[in-house]
C-alpha distance (Angstrom), angle and dihedral (degrees) to the residues before:
residue distance angle dihedral
M1 . . .
A2 3.88 . .
T3 3.80 123.7 .
S4 3.87 115.0 -150.3
L5 3.85 115.7 -128.9
R6 3.79 109.8 -145.1
Q7 3.72 95.7 -174.7
S8 3.78 113.2 108.6
V9 3.79 111.2 -138.5
R10 3.88 123.5 -157.9
F11 3.76 113.9 -144.7
P12 3.85 136.3 169.5
P13 3.81 117.2 -94.0
P14 3.85 118.5 -95.2
I15 3.73 113.4 -89.9
D16 3.81 134.9 -149.7
S17 3.87 124.2 -126.7
Q18 3.88 90.3 -80.8
G19 3.78 91.6 55.1
K20 3.78 94.8 -106.9
P21 3.79 119.5 140.7
V22 3.87 111.7 -110.8
C23 3.77 104.6 -173.9
V24 3.79 148.6 -7.4
L25 3.82 117.5 -112.5
R26 3.75 134.8 -170.1
Q27 3.82 118.2 -154.5
E28 3.82 107.9 -124.3
A29 3.81 98.6 -178.8
A30 3.75 142.9 -7.9
Y31 3.72 130.0 -170.9
I32 3.80 140.9 164.2
C33 3.77 125.4 -128.1
R34 3.75 141.6 154.6
L35 3.82 116.4 -81.2
A36 3.89 87.4 -116.8
D37 3.78 90.8 57.5
V38 3.78 100.5 58.5
T39 3.71 105.9 127.2
L40 3.85 130.8 -134.1
E41 3.81 87.4 -118.2
R42 3.94 90.8 56.1
A43 3.79 90.9 47.9
I44 3.87 95.7 48.1
N45 3.91 91.0 42.5
E46 3.73 90.4 56.3
G47 3.84 85.9 79.1
E48 3.79 97.0 -139.0
G49 3.74 95.0 114.3
Y50 3.74 101.1 -98.5
R51 3.83 114.4 156.0
T52 3.80 96.0 -177.4
V53 3.88 137.7 35.1
A54 3.85 85.1 -124.4
Q55 3.92 90.4 61.9
W56 3.85 91.0 45.9
R57 3.79 93.0 48.8
K58 3.77 93.3 46.7
A59 3.79 92.5 52.3
H60 3.83 93.0 45.5
E61 3.78 95.6 44.0
S62 3.81 87.7 52.4
F63 3.69 91.0 55.0
W64 3.74 96.1 41.4
S65 3.78 92.7 50.3
S66 3.79 93.3 47.7
P67 3.77 116.9 121.5
E68 3.80 90.7 -119.9
F69 3.75 93.2 53.0
I70 3.80 93.3 46.2
A71 3.89 90.3 48.8
E72 3.81 89.5 53.2
L73 3.79 90.3 51.4
D74 3.73 88.6 51.6
D75 3.81 87.3 -143.2
P76 3.75 113.0 113.6
D77 3.85 91.7 -178.7
F78 3.86 92.3 58.0
R79 3.77 111.1 132.7
L80 3.87 131.7 173.3
D81 3.67 125.4 -132.0
D82 3.75 140.0 152.5
D83 3.80 91.0 -77.1
T84 3.88 97.0 52.6
V85 3.83 108.2 120.8
V86 3.74 117.7 -127.3
V87 3.77 133.4 -174.0
C88 3.81 115.9 -129.3
E89 3.79 120.8 -167.0
R90 3.81 134.6 -174.1
F91 3.85 120.1 -153.4
E92 3.86 134.5 -166.2
L93 3.78 115.5 -142.6
I94 3.81 105.1 -125.4
Q95 3.84 98.0 175.8
R96 3.76 142.8 -4.6
L97 3.71 111.0 -136.2
């Protein structure tokens, strides 16, 4: 079950590999859900080419389990499971820069 987040969050624009802003986005929606409850629609809408939730989950678990991510969390005991809570966001492209 997903829980909608109503708080609007301001964030810097996405940047390219040279640190240059590439677009302006507007957050359309944000919600939290269990990792096991991420939908196929969410996986596909991410725009990374995922065709299944399993592909989406494998890629994200790889990132979230990386030594760099764990170090950033400062929680060496962090483990992912079906009940791990994730934040899912949907954005609208306002302008390409």
